[in-house]
C-alpha positions as CSV (number, residue, x, y, z in Angstrom):
1,M,156.0,126.8,107.6
2,V,154.1,128.9,110.2
3,K,154.3,127.6,113.8
4,R,151.1,128.3,115.8
5,L,151.3,128.7,119.5
6,T,147.6,127.6,120.1
7,N,144.9,125.6,118.5
8,P,141.7,127.7,118.3
9,L,139.6,124.5,118.5
10,V,141.0,123.3,121.9
11,D,139.0,125.7,124.0
12,R,135.8,125.6,122.0
13,P,132.8,123.4,122.9
14,A,132.7,120.1,121.0
15,P,131.3,120.8,117.4
16,L,127.7,119.8,117.0
17,G,128.6,117.5,114.1
18,N,130.9,115.5,116.4
19,L,128.2,115.3,119.0
20,L,125.6,114.2,116.5
21,A,128.0,111.6,115.0
22,A,128.8,110.3,118.5
23,A,125.1,110.1,119.3
24,A,124.5,108.2,116.0
25,R,127.3,105.7,116.9
26,T,125.7,105.2,120.4
27,L,122.3,104.5,118.9
28,A,123.8,102.1,116.3
29,A,125.7,100.3,119.1
30,E,122.4,100.0,121.0
31,L,120.7,98.6,117.9
32,D,123.5,96.2,117.3
33,A,123.5,94.9,120.8
34,G,119.7,94.6,120.9
35,I,119.5,92.8,117.6
36,A,122.3,90.4,118.6
37,A,120.6,89.7,121.9
38,A,117.4,88.8,120.0
39,G,119.4,86.1,118.1
40,F,120.5,88.0,115.0
41,A,124.3,88.4,115.5
42,D,124.9,88.6,111.7
43,V,122.9,91.8,111.3
44,R,124.2,95.3,112.1
45,A,122.9,98.8,112.2
46,A,124.5,99.2,108.8
47,H,121.8,96.9,107.4
48,A,119.0,99.1,108.8
49,P,118.3,100.9,105.5
50,V,117.2,97.7,103.9
51,F,114.8,96.8,106.8
52,Q,113.6,100.3,107.2
53,L,112.9,101.2,103.6
54,I,111.6,98.0,102.0
55,E,108.0,97.6,101.1
56,P,106.0,94.5,102.3
57,A,105.5,93.3,98.7
58,G,109.2,93.9,97.9
59,T,111.3,96.8,96.5
60,R,113.8,97.1,93.7
61,L,117.4,97.4,94.8
62,T,117.7,100.7,92.8
63,V,114.7,102.1,94.7
64,L,116.2,101.0,98.1
65,A,119.5,102.7,97.2
66,E,117.8,105.9,96.1
67,R,115.7,106.0,99.3
68,A,118.7,105.4,101.5
69,G,120.9,107.9,99.6
70,M,123.4,105.1,98.8
71,T,125.0,103.9,95.6
72,K,123.4,100.8,94.0
73,Q,126.7,99.0,94.6
74,A,126.7,99.7,98.4
75,M,123.0,98.7,98.7
76,G,123.8,95.6,96.6
77,E,126.4,94.6,99.1
78,L,124.0,94.9,102.0
79,V,121.3,93.0,100.1
80,R,123.7,90.2,99.1
81,H,124.8,89.7,102.7
82,L,121.2,89.6,103.9
83,D,120.3,87.2,101.1
84,R,123.1,84.9,102.0
85,Q,122.0,84.9,105.6
86,G,118.3,84.3,104.7
87,Y,116.8,87.7,105.7
88,V,115.8,88.7,102.2
89,E,115.1,86.9,98.9
90,L,115.3,88.2,95.3
91,T,112.3,87.5,93.2
92,G,111.2,88.6,89.8
93,D,109.3,91.9,89.5
94,P,105.8,91.1,88.0
95,G,105.8,94.6,86.6
96,D,109.1,94.2,84.7
97,R,110.5,90.8,84.0
98,R,114.0,92.2,83.7
99,A,114.0,93.6,87.2
100,K,114.3,91.9,90.6
101,L,112.5,92.7,93.8
102,V,114.1,92.4,97.2
103,R,111.7,90.9,99.7
104,L,112.0,90.2,103.4
105,T,111.7,86.6,104.4
106,R,110.0,85.4,107.6
107,R,113.5,85.7,109.3
108,G,113.8,89.3,107.9
109,W,110.5,90.3,109.4
110,A,111.6,88.8,112.7
111,V,114.6,91.2,112.6
112,V,112.3,94.1,111.9
113,D,110.2,93.2,114.9
114,A,113.4,92.9,117.1
115,G,114.6,96.3,115.8
116,V,111.3,98.0,116.6
117,A,111.5,96.6,120.1
118,V,115.1,97.9,120.5
119,I,114.1,101.4,119.2
120,E,111.0,101.5,121.4
121,R,113.1,100.7,124.5
122,F,115.7,103.3,123.6
123,D,113.0,105.9,122.9
124,Q,111.4,105.2,126.3
125,H,114.9,105.5,127.9
126,L,115.4,108.9,126.2
127,D,111.9,110.0,127.4
128,Q,112.9,109.1,131.0
129,I,116.3,110.7,131.1
130,V,115.6,113.8,128.9
131,G,111.9,114.1,129.0
132,A,109.3,113.4,126.3
133,P,108.8,117.1,125.4
134,E,112.6,117.6,124.9
135,V,112.9,114.4,122.8
136,A,110.0,115.7,120.6
137,R,111.7,119.1,120.4
138,L,115.0,117.4,119.5
139,R,113.3,115.4,116.7
140,R,111.9,118.6,115.2
141,T,115.3,120.4,115.5
142,L,117.1,117.5,113.8
143,L,114.5,117.4,111.0
144,G,115.1,121.1,110.5
145,I,118.8,120.5,110.2
146,I,118.2,117.6,107.8
147,D,115.8,119.7,105.7
148,G,118.7,122.1,105.4
149,A,117.1,125.5,106.0
150,G,119.7,127.9,104.8
151,S,122.2,125.2,104.2
152,S,124.5,124.8,101.2
153,Y,124.0,121.1,101.5
154,A,120.2,121.4,101.2
155,A,120.3,121.2,97.4
156,E,122.1,117.9,97.5
157,R,120.5,116.4,100.6
158,Q,119.0,112.9,100.6
159,G,115.8,114.2,102.2
160,T,113.7,113.1,105.1
161,A,111.5,110.9,102.9
162,A,114.2,108.2,103.2
163,L,113.8,108.3,106.9
164,R,110.1,107.4,106.8
165,I,109.2,110.3,109.0
166,E,105.5,111.1,109.2
């Protein structure tokens, strides 16, 4: 076994991946706290893909999973939890009697409204501390990273379509 005298990572700046992950955890914690403060303590940022990607008339679980870049099983767990808590309901798909649609209930739409309010407050906070032009630039930069320009991950990426970016 080779014994090293130094670790080359110690004196380097924090890797961008670590910083992005920490920023994502911070945003998720803000969303969790805001949603809980709005009266929805049984919903977490982990449930966001369902609320973010569902269509008003309902969406098949398989479509939700595909859009979120998740397995059907993982999406199914999120949907089952939200169904038990009364945020979604499963109904028959009029276009295919074998399939089920996941639809938001009135309570589910209330969570969407609360989430939008949390996101808007956080976006305003970022605009104040970083500046709106920098925030816009950061969004473009992150989209470029997600789009995978020159990345080996690009061929396998989930895509920005799942993020509902327009």
